[in-house]
C-alpha positions as a Markdown table, in Angstrom:
| # | Residue | x | y | z |
|---|---|---|---|---|
| 1 | Unk | 2.1 | 18.5 | 3.7 |
| 2 | Unk | 1.3 | 15.3 | 1.8 |
| 3 | Unk | -2.7 | 13.6 | 2.4 |
| 4 | Unk | -2.9 | 10.1 | 1.3 |
| 5 | Unk | -6.3 | 8.3 | 1.1 |
| 6 | Unk | -7.1 | 4.5 | 0.7 |
| 7 | Unk | -9.6 | 2.5 | -1.2 |
| 8 | Unk | -10.3 | -0.9 | -2.8 |
| 9 | Unk | -10.2 | -3.1 | 0.6 |
| 10 | Unk | -12.7 | -5.5 | 1.4 |
| 11 | Unk | -13.7 | -8.8 | 1.8 |
| 12 | Unk | -12.3 | -11.6 | -1.2 |
| 13 | Unk | -12.1 | -15.6 | -0.6 |
| 14 | Unk | -9.1 | -17.3 | -0.8 |
| 15 | Unk | -6.4 | -17.5 | -4.1 |
| 16 | Unk | -9.0 | -13.8 | -5.3 |
| 17 | Unk | -7.3 | -10.0 | -5.9 |
| 18 | Unk | -8.0 | -6.6 | -4.9 |
| 19 | Unk | -6.5 | -3.8 | -6.1 |
| 20 | Unk | -6.0 | -1.1 | -3.2 |
| 21 | Unk | -5.1 | 2.3 | -4.5 |
| 22 | Unk | -3.9 | 5.4 | -3.0 |
| 23 | Unk | -5.0 | 9.2 | -4.5 |
| 24 | Unk | -2.2 | 11.5 | -3.4 |
| 25 | Unk | -2.4 | 15.5 | -2.8 |
| 26 | Unk | -1.4 | 18.1 | -1.0 |
| 27 | Unk | 3.1 | 19.2 | -1.8 |
| 28 | Unk | 3.6 | 15.9 | -3.9 |
| 29 | Unk | 6.8 | 17.3 | -4.7 |
| 30 | Unk | 8.3 | 16.3 | -1.6 |
| 31 | Unk | 8.0 | 13.2 | -1.5 |
| 32 | Unk | 10.9 | 10.7 | -2.7 |
| 33 | Unk | 9.3 | 7.5 | -2.1 |
| 34 | Unk | 6.2 | 5.7 | -1.5 |
| 35 | Unk | 4.9 | 2.5 | 0.1 |
| 36 | Unk | 2.4 | 0.3 | 1.2 |
| 37 | Unk | 2.0 | -1.3 | 4.8 |
| 38 | Unk | -0.2 | -3.5 | 6.4 |
| 39 | Unk | -0.5 | -4.3 | 10.3 |
| 40 | Unk | -2.5 | -7.1 | 11.9 |
| 41 | Unk | -4.6 | -6.7 | 15.3 |
| 42 | Unk | -2.9 | -6.3 | 18.2 |
| 43 | Unk | 0.9 | -5.6 | 17.1 |
| 44 | Unk | 2.4 | -2.9 | 16.9 |
| 45 | Unk | 4.8 | -2.2 | 14.0 |
| 46 | Unk | 3.5 | -2.2 | 10.4 |
| 47 | Unk | 5.9 | -4.3 | 8.0 |
| 48 | Unk | 6.1 | -3.3 | 4.4 |
| 49 | Unk | 5.2 | -4.7 | 1.8 |
| 50 | Unk | 6.3 | -2.5 | -1.6 |
| 51 | Unk | 7.9 | 0.2 | -1.7 |
| 52 | Unk | 8.4 | 2.4 | -5.1 |
| 53 | Unk | 10.7 | 5.5 | -5.3 |
| 54 | Unk | 10.2 | 8.5 | -7.8 |
| 55 | Unk | 12.8 | 7.4 | -9.6 |
| 56 | Unk | 10.7 | 3.6 | -9.9 |
| 57 | Unk | 13.0 | 1.0 | -7.9 |
| 58 | Unk | 10.6 | -0.5 | -6.4 |
| 59 | Unk | 11.4 | -3.0 | -3.2 |
| 60 | Unk | 9.3 | -6.0 | -2.2 |
| 61 | Unk | 8.5 | -8.2 | 0.9 |
| 62 | Unk | 10.3 | -11.1 | 0.3 |
| 63 | Unk | 6.4 | -13.6 | 1.1 |
| 64 | Unk | 4.8 | -11.2 | -1.2 |
| 65 | Unk | 7.7 | -11.3 | -4.4 |
| 66 | Unk | 5.2 | -12.7 | -7.6 |
| 67 | Unk | 2.1 | -11.8 | -5.5 |
| 68 | Unk | 1.8 | -8.8 | -5.3 |
| 69 | Unk | 2.7 | -5.6 | -7.6 |
| 70 | Unk | 2.7 | -2.0 | -6.8 |
| 71 | Unk | 2.2 | 1.1 | -9.4 |
| 72 | Unk | 2.6 | 4.3 | -9.5 |
| 73 | Unk | 0.3 | 6.9 | -11.7 |
| 74 | Unk | 2.4 | 10.5 | -12.5 |
| 75 | Unk | -0.4 | 12.3 | -13.9 |
| 76 | Unk | -4.1 | 10.7 | -11.5 |
| 77 | Unk | -1.1 | 11.3 | -8.9 |
| 78 | Unk | -1.9 | 7.7 | -7.8 |
| 79 | Unk | -0.2 | 4.6 | -5.6 |
| 80 | Unk | -1.5 | 0.7 | -6.5 |
| 81 | Unk | -0.8 | -2.2 | -4.9 |
| 82 | Unk | -2.6 | -4.9 | -7.2 |
| 83 | Unk | -2.6 | -7.8 | -4.9 |
| 84 | Unk | -3.8 | -11.5 | -6.2 |
| 85 | Unk | -3.8 | -15.2 | -5.1 |
| 86 | Unk | -4.7 | -13.6 | -1.8 |
| 87 | Unk | -4.9 | -15.9 | 1.2 |
| 88 | Unk | -6.0 | -15.9 | 4.9 |
| 89 | Unk | -2.6 | -14.5 | 6.5 |
| 90 | Unk | -2.7 | -11.2 | 4.2 |
| 91 | Unk | -5.7 | -10.5 | 6.3 |
| 92 | Unk | -4.7 | -6.8 | 7.6 |
| 93 | Unk | -4.9 | -2.9 | 7.7 |
| 94 | Unk | -3.0 | -1.7 | 4.9 |
| 95 | Unk | -1.9 | 1.5 | 4.9 |
| 96 | Unk | -0.4 | 4.3 | 2.1 |
| 97 | Unk | 3.4 | 6.0 | 3.4 |
| 98 | Unk | 5.2 | 8.4 | 2.1 |
| 99 | Unk | 8.1 | 10.1 | 2.6 |
| 100 | Unk | 8.7 | 13.1 | 2.3 |
| 101 | Unk | 11.7 | 15.9 | 3.1 |
| 102 | Unk | 9.7 | 16.9 | 5.9 |
| 103 | Unk | 8.8 | 14.3 | 7.4 |
| 104 | Unk | 6.2 | 11.2 | 7.1 |
| 105 | Unk | 3.0 | 10.7 | 6.0 |
| 106 | Unk | 0.7 | 8.1 | 6.0 |
| 107 | Unk | -3.5 | 7.1 | 5.2 |
| 108 | Unk | -5.7 | 6.3 | 7.3 |
| 109 | Unk | -5.9 | 2.5 | 6.8 |
| 110 | Unk | -7.5 | 0.2 | 4.7 |
| 111 | Unk | -8.9 | -3.6 | 5.9 |
| 112 | Unk | -8.3 | -6.3 | 3.6 |
| 113 | Unk | -10.3 | -9.3 | 4.9 |
| 114 | Unk | -9.6 | -13.1 | 2.5 |
| 115 | Unk | -12.1 | -15.5 | 3.9 |
| 116 | Unk | -14.5 | -17.9 | 2.6 |
């Protein structure tokens, strides 16, 4: 079993930056990729923003390319999402995700609000 805990969210002005961090624990060897998703209020679906495999292959949602950066620290067992030039439309609850050989694991979610 894998546990994921997000941190680093909050309120930021348009044009600002936030760095989300996901602390990973448990059966880490079962994980083959990590991702960050976001979900708007009232929306049933979560949108994948960025993904990184254990082999280092990275993918981004087209609309955040050049704005968001995903990275992984294998020593600290964390996955980060650096978000720059934030816009009000980036306001959402952001979730850390791990795909494992036993299924999917999700963090509890963290609020990101971009507002002046």
